[in-house]
N, C-alpha and C positions, 0 to 999 in steps of 0.2 A: 576328370570328371569329379564334381563334388560329391552329390548324393547319387547312389546307385539308382537308376531307374528300374521299373519293374522289368523291363527286357533284359535288362543287365543281369539282374538277380537270377532270372529264369535261365539265361545263357549260363550264367556262373554254376548253376546246377547241374546242367548237361555237361559241363567241363569239369566236373567233379571239385568246385569250389576253387578252382585254380585259373580263372580266366585272365584276369589281370597278369598274372605271370606268363601265361600262354601267349597272350598278345606281345608281351615284353619280349619274349623269346623269338617270336615270329619277326619282330622289328629287328632284333639283334642280328637274325640271319639276314637283314636287307631286304625282306619282303615288302612290297609295296601295300598300301591299303587294300586294293583289290585282291591281290593275291592273300591277302591275310583273311579277306571275308570268304574267299574260296577254300582256304585250308580249314576255316572254322566249320565250313559246311562237310567238307571230306572227312574231317576227323571225329566232329561230334554231333553233326546234324544240326549245326547253328545256321540259320539263313539270315544274313544281314547284309545291308549295303556298306559301301566303302565310307560313307557320310556316317553310319553308325559305328564303324570300328574307329574312325576318326574322333568322335564324340567319347569313346571309351578309352583312348589312349593320350597322353600327353603328346603336344606336337614335337617332332625331331628338331634337332639343332639345325638341319638345312631348311626347315621351315615347312616340311610335308605335315600335312594334317587333314 
């Protein structure tokens, strides 16, 4: 993601300013985009779709995005 969207900035606030790191950690755990979206909601109350998560993180080497 080049320029953070207003939605990303709000979600980042809810995640204590560490949203990019949190998403990267979830990806490192091997979670799918759907699972990351569910974890963001469960852990921080951030309700987003798998497509939004895909827009917020770089594609993995396997091509999932």
